[in-house]
C-alpha positions as CSV (number, residue, x, y, z in Angstrom):
1,M,0.0,0.0,0.0
2,S,1.4,3.4,-0.9
3,K,2.0,5.9,1.8
4,V,0.1,9.2,1.9
5,F,3.0,10.8,3.7
6,T,5.5,9.9,6.4
7,I,4.3,10.1,10.0
8,A,7.7,9.4,11.8
9,E,10.6,7.0,11.6
10,G,9.5,3.4,12.1
11,L,5.8,4.4,11.9
12,E,4.1,3.5,8.7
13,N,0.9,5.1,7.4
14,L,-1.6,2.5,6.1
15,G,-4.3,5.0,5.1
16,A,-7.0,7.1,6.6
17,L,-9.6,5.6,9.0
18,R,-11.8,8.8,9.2
19,S,-11.4,12.5,9.2
20,G,-13.0,15.5,11.0
21,G,-12.6,19.1,12.0
22,Q,-10.3,18.2,14.9
23,G,-8.0,16.2,12.6
24,S,-7.7,12.9,10.8
25,V,-7.2,9.4,12.2
26,Y,-4.9,7.0,10.2
27,K,-4.2,3.4,10.7
28,G,-0.5,3.0,11.5
29,K,1.9,0.2,11.7
30,R,5.1,0.2,13.7
31,T,8.1,-1.8,12.7
32,G,6.9,-5.3,13.3
33,A,3.3,-6.6,13.5
34,I,2.0,-3.9,15.9
35,Y,-1.0,-1.8,14.7
36,S,-1.9,1.6,16.0
37,A,-4.2,4.6,15.3
38,I,-2.6,8.0,14.7
39,K,-4.5,11.3,15.4
40,L,-3.2,14.2,13.3
41,I,-3.9,17.7,14.5
42,P,-4.5,20.0,11.5
43,T,-2.4,23.0,12.7
44,P,1.3,22.6,11.9
45,I,4.1,23.6,14.3
46,Y,7.1,25.2,12.8
47,A,9.4,25.8,15.8
48,E,10.1,22.9,18.3
49,N,11.0,25.1,21.3
50,E,9.4,26.7,24.3
51,D,9.2,30.1,22.5
52,D,6.5,28.6,20.1
53,K,3.1,28.9,21.9
54,N,1.5,26.1,19.9
55,Y,4.4,23.8,20.5
56,R,4.4,24.6,24.2
57,N,0.6,24.0,24.5
58,F,0.9,20.7,22.6
59,Q,3.7,19.5,24.9
60,N,1.8,20.5,28.0
61,E,-1.4,18.8,27.0
62,V,0.3,15.6,25.8
63,A,1.9,15.4,29.2
64,K,-1.6,15.3,30.7
65,L,-2.6,12.5,28.4
66,Q,0.5,10.6,29.3
67,K,-0.4,11.1,33.0
68,V,-3.9,9.6,32.2
69,N,-2.1,6.4,31.0
70,E,0.2,6.1,34.0
71,I,-2.4,4.2,35.8
72,P,-4.1,2.0,33.1
73,N,-7.9,2.2,32.7
74,P,-9.6,-0.6,30.7
75,N,-12.0,2.0,29.2
76,I,-9.5,4.6,28.0
77,V,-7.4,4.2,24.8
78,K,-3.7,3.9,25.5
79,I,-1.4,6.7,24.2
80,L,1.7,5.1,22.7
81,S,3.6,8.1,21.5
82,S,3.4,11.7,20.2
83,G,5.4,14.1,18.2
84,L,5.5,16.0,14.9
85,T,5.3,14.5,11.4
86,E,8.5,14.5,9.3
87,S,6.6,16.1,6.5
88,G,4.4,19.1,7.3
89,S,5.3,19.3,11.0
90,F,1.8,18.3,12.0
91,P,1.4,17.3,15.7
92,F,0.3,13.7,16.1
93,I,-0.8,11.3,18.8
94,E,-0.2,7.6,18.3
95,M,-2.8,5.4,20.1
96,E,-3.5,1.7,20.4
97,F,-5.7,0.4,17.6
98,I,-9.1,-0.7,19.0
99,D,-10.5,-3.5,16.9
100,G,-14.3,-3.1,16.8
101,P,-17.2,-0.8,15.9
102,D,-18.0,2.5,17.6
103,L,-21.3,3.3,19.2
104,S,-22.7,5.1,16.2
105,E,-22.1,2.0,14.1
106,L,-23.8,-0.2,16.6
107,L,-27.0,1.9,16.2
108,L,-27.1,1.3,12.5
109,P,-28.4,-1.8,10.6
110,P,-27.9,-4.7,10.9
111,H,-28.0,-3.7,14.6
112,Q,-31.1,-2.4,16.4
113,K,-31.8,1.3,16.5
114,I,-31.7,1.4,20.3
115,F,-29.6,-0.4,23.0
116,T,-31.2,-2.7,25.5
117,L,-31.3,-1.4,29.1
118,K,-28.7,-3.9,30.2
119,E,-26.2,-2.9,27.5
120,T,-26.9,0.8,28.0
121,L,-26.1,0.4,31.7
122,K,-22.7,-1.2,30.8
123,V,-21.9,1.7,28.5
124,A,-23.0,4.2,31.1
125,D,-20.8,2.7,33.8
126,Q,-17.7,2.1,31.7
127,L,-17.8,5.5,30.0
128,A,-18.4,7.3,33.4
129,S,-15.4,5.3,34.8
130,A,-13.2,6.5,31.9
131,L,-14.3,10.2,32.3
132,A,-13.9,10.1,36.1
133,H,-10.3,8.8,35.6
134,C,-9.6,11.8,33.3
135,H,-11.3,14.4,35.4
136,R,-9.5,13.2,38.5
137,L,-6.3,14.2,36.7
138,G,-7.7,17.5,35.4
139,V,-8.0,16.3,31.7
140,K,-11.1,17.3,29.8
141,H,-12.0,15.4,26.7
142,G,-14.0,18.1,24.9
143,D,-15.2,16.0,22.0
144,L,-17.3,13.2,23.5
145,K,-19.6,11.7,21.0
146,S,-20.8,8.2,20.0
147,N,-18.2,7.6,17.3
148,N,-15.4,8.4,19.9
149,V,-16.5,5.4,22.0
150,K,-15.5,2.0,20.5
151,Y,-16.5,-1.5,21.4
152,N,-13.4,-3.7,21.7
153,I,-14.4,-7.1,20.2
154,H,-11.6,-8.8,22.0
155,S,-12.1,-7.6,25.6
156,G,-15.9,-6.7,25.5
157,N,-15.1,-3.3,26.9
158,Y,-16.2,0.1,25.6
159,V,-13.2,2.4,25.2
160,L,-13.0,6.2,25.1
161,L,-11.0,7.5,22.1
162,D,-9.7,10.6,20.4
163,F,-8.2,13.1,22.8
164,G,-7.3,15.3,19.8
165,L,-9.5,18.3,20.8
166,A,-8.0,18.1,24.4
167,I,-4.6,19.2,23.0
168,M,-5.8,22.2,21.0
169,T,-5.4,25.8,22.1
170,E,-8.6,27.7,23.1
171,E,-8.6,29.5,19.7
172,Q,-8.2,26.3,17.7
173,R,-11.0,24.6,19.7
174,R,-13.4,27.5,19.2
175,S,-12.8,27.5,15.4
176,S,-12.9,23.7,15.1
177,M,-16.1,23.3,17.2
178,R,-18.0,26.0,15.4
179,N,-17.1,24.8,11.9
180,A,-16.7,21.1,12.0
181,G,-17.4,19.6,15.5
182,A,-20.3,17.1,16.1
183,V,-22.8,19.8,17.0
184,E,-25.4,17.2,18.1
185,F,-23.2,16.4,21.1
186,M,-22.1,19.9,22.0
187,A,-22.9,21.6,25.2
188,P,-24.4,25.1,25.0
189,E,-21.2,26.7,26.3
190,Q,-19.2,25.2,23.5
191,Y,-20.7,27.6,21.0
192,D,-18.5,30.2,22.7
193,G,-15.4,27.9,22.6
194,K,-15.6,27.1,26.3
195,M,-14.6,23.6,27.5
196,L,-15.3,22.7,31.1
197,L,-15.5,19.5,33.0
198,Q,-19.3,19.9,32.9
199,T,-19.0,20.1,29.0
200,D,-18.0,16.4,29.0
201,I,-21.0,15.7,31.3
202,Y,-23.4,17.2,28.8
203,S,-22.0,15.2,25.9
204,Y,-22.1,12.0,28.1
205,G,-25.8,12.7,28.6
206,V,-26.4,13.1,24.9
207,I,-24.7,9.7,24.3
208,L,-26.9,7.9,26.9
209,Y,-30.0,9.7,25.4
210,E,-29.0,8.4,22.0
211,L,-28.6,4.8,23.1
212,L,-31.9,4.8,24.9
213,A,-34.0,6.8,22.4
214,G,-32.4,5.7,19.2
215,E,-31.4,9.3,18.2
216,V,-29.8,12.3,19.7
217,P,-32.1,15.0,21.4
218,F,-31.6,17.5,18.5
219,V,-30.9,15.9,15.1
220,L,-28.8,17.8,12.5
221,T,-30.5,18.0,9.1
222,G,-28.0,18.8,6.3
223,D,-24.4,20.0,6.8
224,G,-25.0,23.7,6.2
225,E,-24.2,26.5,8.6
226,N,-27.9,27.2,9.1
227,G,-28.6,23.6,10.2
228,R,-25.7,23.7,12.6
229,N,-26.8,27.0,14.1
230,A,-30.4,25.7,14.5
231,V,-29.1,22.6,16.4
232,M,-26.9,24.7,18.7
233,L,-29.8,27.1,19.3
234,K,-31.9,24.2,20.4
235,H,-29.1,23.0,22.8
236,M,-29.2,26.5,24.4
237,E,-32.9,27.1,24.5
238,S,-35.2,24.2,23.6
239,P,-36.4,21.6,26.2
240,V,-35.0,18.1,25.7
241,P,-37.6,15.9,23.9
242,D,-39.3,13.1,25.9
243,L,-36.8,10.2,26.0
244,L,-39.4,7.5,26.7
245,E,-41.6,8.6,23.8
246,K,-38.7,8.3,21.3
247,R,-37.7,5.0,22.8
248,R,-41.2,3.6,22.3
249,A,-41.3,4.8,18.7
250,N,-37.9,3.1,18.0
251,L,-38.6,-0.3,19.6
252,P,-37.6,-3.0,17.1
253,D,-40.5,-4.7,15.3
254,T,-38.7,-8.0,15.7
255,W,-39.0,-7.9,19.5
256,I,-41.9,-9.7,21.1
257,Q,-44.5,-7.7,23.1
258,Q,-43.1,-9.0,26.4
259,K,-39.6,-7.8,25.6
260,K,-40.9,-4.5,24.3
261,A,-42.8,-3.9,27.6
262,S,-39.8,-4.9,29.6
263,E,-37.4,-2.6,27.7
264,M,-39.8,0.3,28.2
265,Q,-39.3,0.1,32.0
266,V,-36.4,2.6,32.1
267,P,-35.6,3.1,35.8
268,D,-36.4,6.6,37.2
269,W,-32.9,7.0,38.5
270,M,-31.5,6.5,35.0
271,L,-33.8,9.1,33.5
272,K,-32.8,11.5,36.3
273,V,-29.1,11.0,35.6
274,V,-29.6,11.7,31.8
275,A,-31.8,14.8,32.6
276,K,-29.2,16.2,35.0
277,C,-26.4,15.7,32.5
278,L,-28.5,17.6,29.9
279,E,-29.2,20.7,32.0
280,K,-28.6,24.0,30.0
281,K,-26.7,25.7,32.9
282,T,-23.4,24.1,33.8
283,E,-23.9,24.6,37.5
284,A,-27.1,22.4,37.3
285,R,-25.2,19.4,36.0
286,F,-22.9,17.1,37.8
287,T,-19.8,18.9,38.9
288,D,-17.5,16.4,37.2
289,A,-17.4,12.8,36.2
290,L,-16.4,11.8,39.7
291,E,-19.7,12.9,41.0
292,L,-21.4,11.4,38.0
293,Y,-19.8,8.0,38.6
294,E,-20.8,8.1,42.2
295,A,-24.4,8.8,41.2
296,L,-24.3,5.6,39.1
297,S,-22.7,3.6,41.9
298,V,-24.9,1.4,44.1
299,H,-23.0,2.6,47.1
300,Q,-24.1,6.2,46.5
301,T,-27.5,6.1,44.8
302,R,-30.7,4.3,46.0
303,M,-32.3,2.9,42.9
304,E,-36.1,3.2,43.2
305,P,-38.7,1.5,40.9
306,I,-40.1,3.8,38.3
307,A,-43.6,3.5,39.8
308,P,-45.3,2.2,43.0
309,V,-45.2,-1.6,42.9
310,G,-48.0,-3.7,44.2
311,E,-47.9,-7.3,45.3
312,T,-49.4,-8.5,42.0
313,D,-46.9,-6.6,39.8
314,K,-43.3,-7.7,40.2
315,Q,-42.1,-6.8,36.8
316,Y,-40.7,-3.4,37.7
317,V,-38.9,-4.8,40.7
318,D,-37.4,-7.6,38.6
319,I,-36.1,-5.2,36.0
320,E,-34.7,-2.8,38.7
321,W,-32.8,-5.6,40.5
322,S,-31.5,-7.1,37.2
323,L,-30.0,-3.7,36.3
324,K,-28.6,-3.2,39.8
325,L,-26.8,-6.6,39.7
326,Q,-25.5,-5.9,36.3
327,L,-24.0,-2.6,37.6
328,I,-22.4,-4.4,40.5
329,K,-20.8,-6.9,38.1
330,N,-19.5,-4.2,35.8
331,Q,-17.9,-2.3,38.6
332,L,-16.4,-5.4,40.2
333,Q,-14.8,-6.3,36.9
334,D,-13.4,-2.8,36.2
335,R,-12.1,-2.5,39.8
336,L,-10.6,-5.9,39.7
337,I,-8.7,-5.3,36.4
338,S,-7.3,-2.0,37.7
339,E,-6.3,-3.5,41.0
340,M,-4.6,-6.5,39.5
341,I,-2.6,-4.4,37.1
342,L,-1.5,-2.2,40.0
343,L,-0.8,-5.4,42.0
344,Y,1.8,-6.5,39.5
345,N,3.0,-2.9,38.9
346,T,3.2,-3.4,35.2
347,N,2.2,-1.4,32.2
348,P,-0.5,-2.7,29.9
349,S,1.8,-4.1,27.2
350,A,3.9,-6.0,29.8
351,T,0.8,-7.4,31.3
352,L,-0.4,-8.7,28.0
353,A,3.0,-10.1,27.2
354,D,3.1,-12.1,30.4
355,E,0.7,-15.0,29.8
356,N,0.8,-16.2,33.4
357,K,-0.3,-12.9,34.7
358,A,-3.0,-12.5,32.1
359,Y,-4.4,-16.0,32.8
360,Y,-4.3,-15.2,36.6
361,L,-6.2,-11.9,36.0
362,H,-8.8,-13.7,33.8
363,D,-9.3,-16.4,36.4
364,Q,-9.7,-13.9,39.2
365,V,-12.4,-12.1,37.2
366,K,-14.2,-15.4,36.7
367,L,-13.8,-16.2,40.4
368,H,-15.4,-12.9,41.5
369,H,-18.3,-13.2,39.1
370,S,-18.9,-16.8,40.1
371,R,-18.7,-16.0,43.8
372,L,-21.1,-13.0,43.4
373,N,-23.7,-15.2,41.6
374,E,-23.3,-17.9,44.2
375,L,-23.8,-15.4,47.1
376,L,-26.8,-13.8,45.5
377,R,-28.4,-17.2,44.9
378,E,-27.8,-18.1,48.5
379,N,-29.1,-14.8,49.9
380,G,-32.0,-14.3,47.4
381,K,-33.1,-18.0,47.3
382,A,-34.4,-17.4,43.7
383,D,-36.6,-14.6,44.9
384,K,-36.2,-10.8,44.8
385,L,-33.1,-9.6,46.6
386,R,-33.0,-7.1,49.5
387,E,-30.6,-4.2,49.9
388,D,-28.8,-5.9,52.8
389,D,-28.3,-9.0,50.6
390,I,-26.5,-6.9,48.0
391,Q,-24.3,-5.3,50.6
392,A,-23.5,-8.7,52.2
393,A,-22.5,-10.0,48.8
394,M,-20.3,-7.0,48.2
395,D,-18.6,-7.3,51.6
396,K,-17.8,-11.0,51.0
397,I,-16.5,-10.2,47.5
398,Q,-14.1,-7.8,49.1
399,E,-13.0,-10.5,51.5
400,T,-12.4,-12.7,48.5
401,E,-10.3,-10.0,46.9
402,L,-7.9,-9.9,49.9
403,L,-7.5,-13.7,49.6
404,A,-6.9,-13.3,45.9
405,R,-3.9,-10.9,46.4
406,P,-1.2,-13.0,48.0
407,S,1.5,-10.4,47.4
408,K,-0.2,-7.9,49.6
409,L,-0.3,-8.7,53.4
410,Y,-2.1,-6.2,55.6
411,V,-0.6,-6.3,59.2
412,S,-0.9,-3.8,62.0
413,K,2.3,-2.0,63.2
414,I,2.1,-3.6,66.7
415,A,1.8,-7.1,65.1
416,L,4.6,-6.4,62.7
417,Y,7.0,-5.2,65.5
418,G,6.1,-8.2,67.6
419,L,6.8,-10.5,64.7
420,L,10.2,-8.8,64.0
421,A,11.1,-9.1,67.7
422,A,10.2,-12.8,67.8
423,L,12.3,-13.4,64.7
424,G,15.2,-11.5,66.2
425,A,15.0,-13.6,69.4
426,L,14.8,-16.8,67.4
427,L,17.9,-15.8,65.4
428,F,19.9,-14.9,68.5
429,T,18.9,-18.1,70.3
430,T,19.9,-20.2,67.3
431,I,23.3,-18.6,67.0
432,L,23.9,-18.9,70.7
433,L,23.0,-22.6,70.8
434,W,25.3,-23.2,67.9
435,Q,28.2,-21.6,69.6
436,V,27.5,-23.5,72.8
437,Y,27.5,-26.7,70.7
438,K,31.0,-25.7,69.4
439,H,32.1,-25.2,73.1
440,D,32.7,-21.5,72.6
441,A,33.8,-20.0,76.0
442,T,31.9,-16.7,75.6
443,A,28.7,-18.5,74.5
444,M,28.9,-21.0,77.3
445,K,29.3,-18.1,79.8
446,I,26.3,-16.2,78.4
447,M,24.3,-19.4,78.5
448,S,25.3,-19.9,82.2
449,H,24.1,-16.4,83.0
450,I,20.8,-16.9,81.2
451,S,20.3,-20.2,83.1
452,T,21.0,-18.5,86.4
453,V,18.5,-15.7,85.7
454,L,15.8,-18.2,84.6
455,K,16.3,-20.3,87.8
456,S,16.0,-17.2,90.0
457,V,12.8,-16.1,88.2
458,F,11.1,-19.5,88.5
459,S,12.3,-20.0,92.1
460,S,10.9,-16.6,93.1
461,K,7.5,-17.5,91.6
462,K,7.4,-20.6,93.6
């Protein structure tokens, strides 16, 4: 395949994957059979020194992205390298190549137009986890949309991509977002070029709305400037269309009536999360993704049925508990993967290269899921589960985690000092007895003194 142009030494260009206002993404190949994705920023840099403002901003923001990758997150694309192209001096970011479709592709035929509640919950949890990881480190994504979230067909995880907009200057962002950004996912403040933590929250809400309703709240018709302005005006002024009404209209004809009725029971807490994300005013949204992730967590949010439930109607309760258990499983798996990687203190590539560690990690995930199901069956007895049953299961899972981490031993300071003292006494006694055995005069004299002291102590007790 002919090259379009050179990216960098040892980094081959295999052709464009897609392009947009924030830059183009190319499929790359490093020396050897390692595939990657390269994000090109359209503004060239001519002076590679601190006097060049664009170069300085690029270096500063890339440093943030590298910090995001210091602690691996299974739902964030890994940044492999960055620099300037040999021809054109365009800034680029090299990322891992995620094999699989993005969310926008999963909403097109032959797939259904909407996501099931169970799969939506999985996306919501994993995407919130990725954003929380970024926001904790002060990194704003700024270009969150459904085709920037890919489904990894090998791991089954949803992965946040494309941090290209995060490394642009404010002026570049303003121009790019106004002219070529995905206006359907933009927060009202982005029209003025602002990018806040709450901006990511708004775009997150649009993605969840799209998965549940089958389309974004405000659909763009045509690519003209008038169409874009009309959509942005709706983001700033128009109320969000009824999500349940759109979901009902987009239910697949192939689903049986029972499944349609079940999939329409969107929990009230989920609707409230989406509504809060899509507030017009930034202060009315979640402060950041950390607060958002807490709101999704079963530890922080009490999940109520969408309507009062009588003894004769258990359908709402069953759906609610099913989603709640799915959220627990998702969070357990994400936490376990992160903790196991930290346990071995390795980077992602080293973890994958070490088959023994990879197999151990996989076995531990299976162990936790199996143990969770077992505990829930024991507590629930095939009936609806109570809140304390869930908490009991979580507590026992955490106990299992401690047993599954043999390289970490949690001991109090007093116990540790006592253990060290005992080991020291044992070592001293062993050396002393060995010297006595060799008839060492000094050792025999010390042994005689010890014997005299012990006899006096025991005789005084008598």
